[in-house]
TORPAPA-656336 format. One record per residue (C-alpha): residue number from 1; residue in one letter; x negated, y negated, z. Coordinates in steps of 0.5 Angstrom, whole numbers, plus 500, padded with zeros to 3 digits. Example, Ala and Ser with C-alpha at 12.3 -4.5 7.8 and 13.67 -1.06 7.14 Angstrom:
// TORPAPA-656336
<rec seq="1" type="a" X="475" Y="509" Z="516"/>
<rec seq="2" type="s" X="473" Y="502" Z="514"/>
END
This chain:
// TORPAPA-656336
<rec seq="1" type="m" X="771" Y="272" Z="320"/>
<rec seq="2" type="k" X="772" Y="272" Z="312"/>
<rec seq="3" type="r" X="779" Y="273" Z="314"/>
<rec seq="4" type="v" X="781" Y="269" Z="319"/>
<rec seq="5" type="f" X="779" Y="263" Z="315"/>
<rec seq="6" type="t" X="782" Y="265" Z="309"/>
<rec seq="7" type="g" X="788" Y="265" Z="313"/>
<rec seq="8" type="l" X="786" Y="258" Z="316"/>
<rec seq="9" type="s" X="785" Y="256" Z="310"/>
<rec seq="10" type="a" X="793" Y="258" Z="306"/>
<rec seq="11" type="l" X="796" Y="255" Z="312"/>
<rec seq="12" type="l" X="793" Y="248" Z="312"/>
<rec seq="13" type="l" X="792" Y="248" Z="304"/>
<rec seq="14" type="t" X="797" Y="243" Z="303"/>
<rec seq="15" type="v" X="800" Y="245" Z="296"/>
<rec seq="16" type="f" X="804" Y="242" Z="289"/>
<rec seq="17" type="l" X="810" Y="245" Z="288"/>
<rec seq="18" type="a" X="813" Y="247" Z="282"/>
<rec seq="19" type="s" X="821" Y="248" Z="279"/>
<rec seq="20" type="c" X="826" Y="252" Z="276"/>
<rec seq="21" type="a" X="832" Y="255" Z="276"/>
<rec seq="22" type="t" X="837" Y="252" Z="283"/>
<rec seq="23" type="s" X="840" Y="257" Z="288"/>
<rec seq="24" type="s" X="848" Y="258" Z="291"/>
<rec seq="25" type="g" X="849" Y="256" Z="298"/>
<rec seq="26" type="s" X="844" Y="254" Z="303"/>
<rec seq="27" type="e" X="839" Y="260" Z="307"/>
<rec seq="28" type="s" X="837" Y="260" Z="314"/>
<rec seq="29" type="a" X="830" Y="257" Z="314"/>
<rec seq="30" type="p" X="824" Y="255" Z="309"/>
<rec seq="31" type="p" X="818" Y="260" Z="310"/>
<rec seq="32" type="t" X="813" Y="257" Z="316"/>
<rec seq="33" type="t" X="809" Y="250" Z="314"/>
<rec seq="34" type="s" X="806" Y="250" Z="307"/>
<rec seq="35" type="t" X="805" Y="257" Z="305"/>
<rec seq="36" type="l" X="809" Y="257" Z="299"/>
<rec seq="37" type="a" X="805" Y="258" Z="292"/>
<rec seq="38" type="t" X="798" Y="256" Z="295"/>
<rec seq="39" type="d" X="794" Y="258" Z="289"/>
<rec seq="40" type="a" X="799" Y="254" Z="285"/>
<rec seq="41" type="y" X="796" Y="248" Z="286"/>
<rec seq="42" type="h" X="791" Y="244" Z="282"/>
<rec seq="43" type="i" X="787" Y="240" Z="285"/>
<rec seq="44" type="g" X="786" Y="233" Z="282"/>
<rec seq="45" type="v" X="784" Y="226" Z="281"/>
<rec seq="46" type="d" X="781" Y="221" Z="286"/>
<rec seq="47" type="d" X="785" Y="228" Z="291"/>
<rec seq="48" type="i" X="781" Y="229" Z="298"/>
<rec seq="49" type="v" X="778" Y="235" Z="299"/>
<rec seq="50" type="q" X="775" Y="237" Z="306"/>
<rec seq="51" type="v" X="770" Y="242" Z="305"/>
<rec seq="52" type="s" X="769" Y="246" Z="313"/>
<rec seq="53" type="v" X="763" Y="252" Z="313"/>
<rec seq="54" type="w" X="764" Y="256" Z="318"/>
<rec seq="55" type="r" X="758" Y="255" Z="324"/>
<rec seq="56" type="n" X="754" Y="249" Z="318"/>
<rec seq="57" type="p" X="758" Y="244" Z="320"/>
<rec seq="58" type="e" X="752" Y="239" Z="319"/>
<rec seq="59" type="l" X="755" Y="243" Z="311"/>
<rec seq="60" type="g" X="762" Y="240" Z="311"/>
<rec seq="61" type="i" X="765" Y="234" Z="307"/>
<rec seq="62" type="t" X="770" Y="229" Z="306"/>
<rec seq="63" type="v" X="770" Y="227" Z="300"/>
<rec seq="64" type="p" X="775" Y="224" Z="294"/>
<rec seq="65" type="v" X="775" Y="227" Z="287"/>
<rec seq="66" type="r" X="770" Y="224" Z="282"/>
<rec seq="67" type="p" X="773" Y="222" Z="274"/>
<rec seq="68" type="d" X="769" Y="227" Z="273"/>
<rec seq="69" type="g" X="772" Y="232" Z="277"/>
<rec seq="70" type="m" X="767" Y="234" Z="281"/>
<rec seq="71" type="i" X="763" Y="234" Z="287"/>
<rec seq="72" type="s" X="758" Y="233" Z="291"/>
<rec seq="73" type="v" X="756" Y="238" Z="297"/>
<rec seq="74" type="p" X="750" Y="239" Z="302"/>
<rec seq="75" type="l" X="745" Y="244" Z="299"/>
<rec seq="76" type="v" X="749" Y="247" Z="292"/>
<rec seq="77" type="g" X="749" Y="239" Z="289"/>
<rec seq="78" type="d" X="755" Y="237" Z="284"/>
<rec seq="79" type="v" X="761" Y="243" Z="284"/>
<rec seq="80" type="a" X="768" Y="243" Z="281"/>
<rec seq="81" type="a" X="774" Y="241" Z="282"/>
<rec seq="82" type="g" X="779" Y="239" Z="278"/>
<rec seq="83" type="g" X="783" Y="242" Z="276"/>
<rec seq="84" type="r" X="782" Y="249" Z="280"/>
<rec seq="85" type="t" X="785" Y="252" Z="286"/>
<rec seq="86" type="p" X="782" Y="249" Z="293"/>
<rec seq="87" type="a" X="780" Y="258" Z="293"/>
<rec seq="88" type="e" X="778" Y="258" Z="287"/>
<rec seq="89" type="v" X="772" Y="251" Z="289"/>
<rec seq="90" type="s" X="772" Y="256" Z="296"/>
<rec seq="91" type="k" X="769" Y="262" Z="292"/>
<rec seq="92" type="d" X="766" Y="258" Z="288"/>
<rec seq="93" type="i" X="761" Y="254" Z="294"/>
<rec seq="94" type="q" X="761" Y="260" Z="297"/>
<rec seq="95" type="e" X="757" Y="264" Z="292"/>
<rec seq="96" type="r" X="754" Y="258" Z="292"/>
<rec seq="97" type="l" X="752" Y="258" Z="299"/>
<rec seq="98" type="a" X="749" Y="265" Z="299"/>
<rec seq="99" type="t" X="742" Y="263" Z="297"/>
<rec seq="100" type="y" X="742" Y="259" Z="303"/>
<rec seq="101" type="v" X="746" Y="260" Z="308"/>
<rec seq="102" type="r" X="746" Y="268" Z="310"/>
<rec seq="103" type="d" X="754" Y="269" Z="309"/>
<rec seq="104" type="p" X="758" Y="263" Z="309"/>
<rec seq="105" type="q" X="765" Y="262" Z="311"/>
<rec seq="106" type="v" X="768" Y="256" Z="307"/>
<rec seq="107" type="a" X="774" Y="253" Z="308"/>
<rec seq="108" type="v" X="776" Y="249" Z="303"/>
<rec seq="109" type="i" X="782" Y="243" Z="304"/>
<rec seq="110" type="l" X="786" Y="238" Z="301"/>
<rec seq="111" type="t" X="788" Y="233" Z="306"/>
<rec seq="112" type="d" X="791" Y="227" Z="302"/>
<rec seq="113" type="l" X="794" Y="228" Z="295"/>
<rec seq="114" type="r" X="793" Y="223" Z="290"/>
<rec seq="115" type="s" X="793" Y="224" Z="283"/>
<rec seq="116" type="h" X="800" Y="227" Z="284"/>
<rec seq="117" type="e" X="803" Y="223" Z="289"/>
<rec seq="118" type="y" X="810" Y="222" Z="287"/>
<rec seq="119" type="l" X="811" Y="229" Z="284"/>
<rec seq="120" type="s" X="808" Y="230" Z="292"/>
<rec seq="121" type="r" X="812" Y="226" Z="295"/>
<rec seq="122" type="v" X="819" Y="227" Z="302"/>
<rec seq="123" type="r" X="825" Y="224" Z="301"/>
<rec seq="124" type="v" X="830" Y="222" Z="305"/>
<rec seq="125" type="t" X="837" Y="220" Z="302"/>
<rec seq="126" type="g" X="845" Y="220" Z="304"/>
<rec seq="127" type="a" X="847" Y="217" Z="309"/>
<rec seq="128" type="v" X="841" Y="214" Z="313"/>
<rec seq="129" type="r" X="839" Y="206" Z="314"/>
<rec seq="130" type="q" X="835" Y="207" Z="308"/>
<rec seq="131" type="p" X="833" Y="212" Z="304"/>
<rec seq="132" type="v" X="827" Y="213" Z="302"/>
<rec seq="133" type="s" X="820" Y="217" Z="299"/>
<rec seq="134" type="l" X="815" Y="219" Z="304"/>
<rec seq="135" type="p" X="809" Y="221" Z="301"/>
<rec seq="136" type="f" X="806" Y="228" Z="304"/>
<rec seq="137" type="r" X="803" Y="229" Z="311"/>
<rec seq="138" type="p" X="802" Y="236" Z="313"/>
<rec seq="139" type="g" X="806" Y="237" Z="320"/>
<rec seq="140" type="m" X="811" Y="233" Z="317"/>
<rec seq="141" type="t" X="817" Y="235" Z="320"/>
<rec seq="142" type="v" X="825" Y="233" Z="317"/>
<rec seq="143" type="l" X="826" Y="229" Z="324"/>
<rec seq="144" type="d" X="819" Y="225" Z="322"/>
<rec seq="145" type="a" X="823" Y="222" Z="315"/>
<rec seq="146" type="v" X="829" Y="221" Z="318"/>
<rec seq="147" type="l" X="826" Y="217" Z="323"/>
<rec seq="148" type="a" X="822" Y="214" Z="317"/>
<rec seq="149" type="a" X="828" Y="212" Z="314"/>
<rec seq="150" type="g" X="832" Y="209" Z="320"/>
<rec seq="151" type="g" X="836" Y="215" Z="322"/>
<rec seq="152" type="v" X="843" Y="216" Z="320"/>
<rec seq="153" type="t" X="848" Y="211" Z="319"/>
<rec seq="154" type="e" X="854" Y="213" Z="324"/>
<rec seq="155" type="f" X="858" Y="214" Z="318"/>
<rec seq="156" type="a" X="854" Y="220" Z="316"/>
<rec seq="157" type="a" X="856" Y="228" Z="318"/>
<rec seq="158" type="a" X="848" Y="229" Z="321"/>
<rec seq="159" type="d" X="850" Y="238" Z="322"/>
<rec seq="160" type="r" X="851" Y="238" Z="315"/>
<rec seq="161" type="s" X="845" Y="236" Z="312"/>
<rec seq="162" type="d" X="841" Y="239" Z="308"/>
<rec seq="163" type="l" X="833" Y="240" Z="306"/>
<rec seq="164" type="h" X="832" Y="243" Z="299"/>
<rec seq="165" type="r" X="826" Y="246" Z="296"/>
<rec seq="166" type="k" X="823" Y="247" Z="289"/>
<rec seq="167" type="t" X="820" Y="253" Z="287"/>
<rec seq="168" type="p" X="816" Y="257" Z="282"/>
<rec seq="169" type="e" X="823" Y="261" Z="281"/>
<rec seq="170" type="e" X="828" Y="256" Z="284"/>
<rec seq="171" type="t" X="830" Y="251" Z="289"/>
<rec seq="172" type="r" X="832" Y="254" Z="296"/>
<rec seq="173" type="t" X="838" Y="251" Z="301"/>
<rec seq="174" type="y" X="836" Y="250" Z="308"/>
<rec seq="175" type="a" X="841" Y="248" Z="313"/>
<rec seq="176" type="v" X="838" Y="243" Z="318"/>
<rec seq="177" type="r" X="843" Y="240" Z="324"/>
<rec seq="178" type="l" X="841" Y="234" Z="324"/>
<rec seq="179" type="d" X="846" Y="231" Z="329"/>
<rec seq="180" type="r" X="843" Y="237" Z="334"/>
<rec seq="181" type="i" X="836" Y="235" Z="333"/>
<rec seq="182" type="l" X="837" Y="227" Z="335"/>
<rec seq="183" type="n" X="841" Y="228" Z="341"/>
<rec seq="184" type="r" X="841" Y="234" Z="344"/>
<rec seq="185" type="g" X="834" Y="236" Z="343"/>
<rec seq="186" type="d" X="835" Y="243" Z="339"/>
<rec seq="187" type="l" X="829" Y="243" Z="335"/>
<rec seq="188" type="s" X="831" Y="250" Z="331"/>
<rec seq="189" type="t" X="832" Y="247" Z="324"/>
<rec seq="190" type="n" X="827" Y="242" Z="325"/>
<rec seq="191" type="y" X="823" Y="245" Z="319"/>
<rec seq="192" type="t" X="816" Y="243" Z="317"/>
<rec seq="193" type="v" X="817" Y="239" Z="311"/>
<rec seq="194" type="s" X="812" Y="242" Z="304"/>
<rec seq="195" type="p" X="811" Y="237" Z="299"/>
<rec seq="196" type="g" X="817" Y="235" Z="294"/>
<rec seq="197" type="d" X="822" Y="236" Z="299"/>
<rec seq="198" type="v" X="830" Y="233" Z="299"/>
<rec seq="199" type="i" X="833" Y="231" Z="304"/>
<rec seq="200" type="t" X="840" Y="230" Z="304"/>
<rec seq="201" type="v" X="844" Y="228" Z="309"/>
<rec seq="202" type="p" X="852" Y="226" Z="306"/>
<rec seq="203" type="e" X="857" Y="223" Z="310"/>
<rec seq="204" type="r" X="862" Y="224" Z="314"/>
<rec seq="205" type="t" X="871" Y="225" Z="310"/>
<rec seq="206" type="f" X="876" Y="222" Z="314"/>
END
């Protein structure tokens, strides 16, 4: 059961991605959802944290991190969250809950990244009707972001669009067939975006 919860937590935790060098060329597809550098994100003040305890829903909470970096958890009391990763906070709560609950299984999920809002935004630039900088939301896709930008212009070379993603090692670029997504319903490149992603839509060359 612990493995199930750990895997679920890793899939749902939103992450903050750091930057480094730039890779050459486009790659076929990014990793699924936001599993890159799951342990790298350090919780900040005002981030919204959801704590879930398997088979003990009454112990679950969804709260912002206080200015002192703490959150209050039923039975446990104050737990340090600021400056720590979700996995570290989960382990701390789990160990302290063991005094009251038999074999507790704890998941800590970030539902809103407020402390790093601008660094975690998703941006859409180029031949779109309204270039935008969007707050990241779990489950957001390329199509969601492009529609929020008003769609593409008549000058767009939509099938030459790219998604740029920073990792701790480099910046990776993934080809997005946006025309196929918008006009053919081909969702094979409608990738789930991650915090900090940039989607670029080039103009046609005449």
